N, C-alpha and C positions, 0 to 999 in steps of 0.2 A: 504494500500500500504506500502511495506517495504522500508527502506531507500536505499537499493541496487537495487530496481526495476527501470527500465528506465522510465523517465517521459513521453516520446513519444515512442510508438511502431509502427512498420510498419503497423500493423493491424488498428490502430487508424488513421494513415495517409491515408490509402486506403479508410477507411470508410468516412473520411472527403471529399476526392475527389469525391466519389460517391454521397455524400449528396449535394455537390455543383455543380454536373453535369459535372465535368471535367474528370471523369472516368466512362465509361459505364460498365455494367455487361456483362461478356462473359465467356464461359468455359475456364479455364486456360489451357495453353499448358503443356505438360509433360516435355518438354525440352526447355530451352532458350540457344541460342548460342550468345555469345557476340562477336561483330566485331568492335573493336575500329577504324580500318582503313577505311577511306572513300572509297578507291578503292575496298575493299572487299564488302562493302555494295552495291556499284554500280553494281558489278558483280552479287551478289545475287538477287537484284531486277530486273535485266535484265533476269536472268535465271529462276527465280521462281515467279509465280503469288502470290501476297501477299495482305493482308488486313491490313491497318494501324489502330492501336488502340492508341488513344490519352490518355494522363494522366500520362505518365512516362517521366523521364528525357531523352532527346535525342529523338530517334525514335524507335518505337516498332511495329513489323509486325508479323502477323500470316501467315505462309506459307501454301497456299491452297493445294499444292500437298500432304501434310501430314495431311490433314483434321484438321488443326489448332493445331496439337499436337507438332509441332516444331515452335518456334518463333525466330525472329532475333531482338536483341537489339543493336542499333548502334547510333552514333552521340552524345555520352554522354561525350566525352572528354577522358582523359587518367588518369591513376593512380589508386592505390589500394583503396583509400577511396571511390571514386565514384563507382567503380564496386562492392565494398562490400555493399554500401548502396542499390544499385539496386538489388543485390542478396538477401538481406534481404527483400526488398519489394516483390520480385517475390516469395520468400518462403511463405510470408503471402498470396500471391495470390493463391498459391496451386501448384506451379511448383516443380517437383521432382528431376530434374537433370540439371546440368549446364555445358556448355563448353565455353572456351575462344579460339578463333582462332585469333591470332594476330602476330605481328612482334616482333623480339627479336634480340639481339646482340650475335653473336657467340663467345664462349670462347675456343673452341678447334680448332686446326690447320686443322683438316680434314673437317671442315665446311666452307661454302662459301655462298655468296648471293644466296638465293633461296633454300638452304638446308632446309629440314623439320625435326622438332624436336617434339616428343611427351614427355611431362613432366610427370614423374612418381611422382613428388612432387616438392615443391618450398621452397627454403631457405627463411625464413621470415625476409628479410632485410627492410621491410616496417614497419609502425607503427600501422596499424589498427587491425591486428590479435590478438594483446595482449588484445583487448577488448572482444574477442570472445573465445579465447582458452588459456589454461594454457601455461606457458613458454615452448618452445621447439624450436629447430633450424629449423625443416622442417615440413611443412604440406603436407600430402600425397594426391595424386590423387587417384581416384577409379581405382584399377588395372583392374577390369572388363571392364570399359569404355576405358581405354588406350588400352587394348588388342583388343577390338572390332574395334576401329579405326585403329589400326595397321594391323589387319587382312584385313580390307577393302582396305588399301593402298597396302598391299602385294599381294592381288588378282589381282591388276592392275600392278604388278611389279614396284611399285613406291618405291624408296629408302627413308629411313628415319632413324633417330637416336632416341633412347629412353633412358631417364635418368633424373637425377635431374637438375632443373634449379634454378635460383636465381631471386627473386623479390626485386627491390629497389624503394624507393621514389625519389632518387636523382641521375639522370643520369649524372650530372656534378660533382658528388662525388663518382664515381666508382674508388676507389683508386687503383693504380697499384699493391700495395702489396696484396690487396684483390682479384683482377682479377687473378694474378699469383697463389695465393693460391687455389682459386676455380678451376682454370685450372688444377693445379696439382692433385686436388681431383677428377677430371673427370666431374665437373659440365659443362653442355652443353651450356647454354645460359643465358642471363640476360634480364628481361622484367620489366614492371611496374605494372602489374595487377594480375598475376596468384595467388599469395599468398592470396590477398584480397578475391577473389572469392572462392578459395579452403577453406580458413579459415571459412568463413560464412557458406558455405555448410556443412563442417565438423561439425561445432558447432550444427547443426540441425540434424545430422546423415544422410545427403543426399549426393548423388554422384556428383562428378564433375571432370573434367579433362581439361587440356590446351594443345593446339597444336600451334606450331610456325613456321613461315617462317623466316629464317635468313635474315636480311637486312644490318647489318654492322658487323664488326669483331673487337674484342678486344684481341684476342689471342696474347700472348707474351707481353702484356702490351702496345700495340700500336693500336690506333684506325684507322680503314680503312673503308670507305664507298664506295660502288660501284657507278660508274657514270651512270649505267643502272639498274633501279629498276624493269624492266619488269619481270625478272625471279622471283624475290621475290613476286611481286604482283600475278603472275600466280600461285605460290605455295599456296598462301592464298586460292584461289578458289579451288584448288585440295583438300586441307585440309577440307574446308567447305563441299564439296560434299562427302568426305569420312565420315565425321561426320554424315551427314544426312543419308547416306546409312547404317551406323553402328548402329545408335541410334534411328532412327525414328520407 
């Protein structure tokens, strides 16, 4: 073993779980869709028949409609480090592509609660991607995946925006100067997970993308939260269905 090799790999962790009986053997899905929001997970489990697989942080389900090729990962909390760790485990499992469907804060004046955003790449304002990728400002989404999800939305005449987003670890340190600068540059939204997932997938040469429903606004350097979250929650379901249609 070399000095710069990791002491623990996700392959070793999965093997330990199997050996101790906490993780069963099953054919890995092709796609994992991450859903941090409880409301989206509840929607998915009402709409799609699913088989739960124990052994991962949070809850993990294979969607029967897609013959186990699409899985839902939810209930794991928030933040780039946790979704990066899960992505690494799922790569070791054999998963080939990843999608995040979550909520984000809007940075542009034309966005409002419930607006839909497809991320073409995430500004790496978190800390985990430096462990997986060389220094760079942005980690890119898979253009093909973004286009396919966009096509699925367009076929239903659903409006969405497409562009760069920003991932941060510190929602209470989104500084006004940074928000205004990103707004000036055309960055669409800010979230807490996308760069982590995209960074791990990219490091393995795998495809990933992120889609967001806007829940609050930071445009102009002023925070505003809608008093009615139903439109934002509804948009999450629309995005999830579009992802399933496009990528399954």
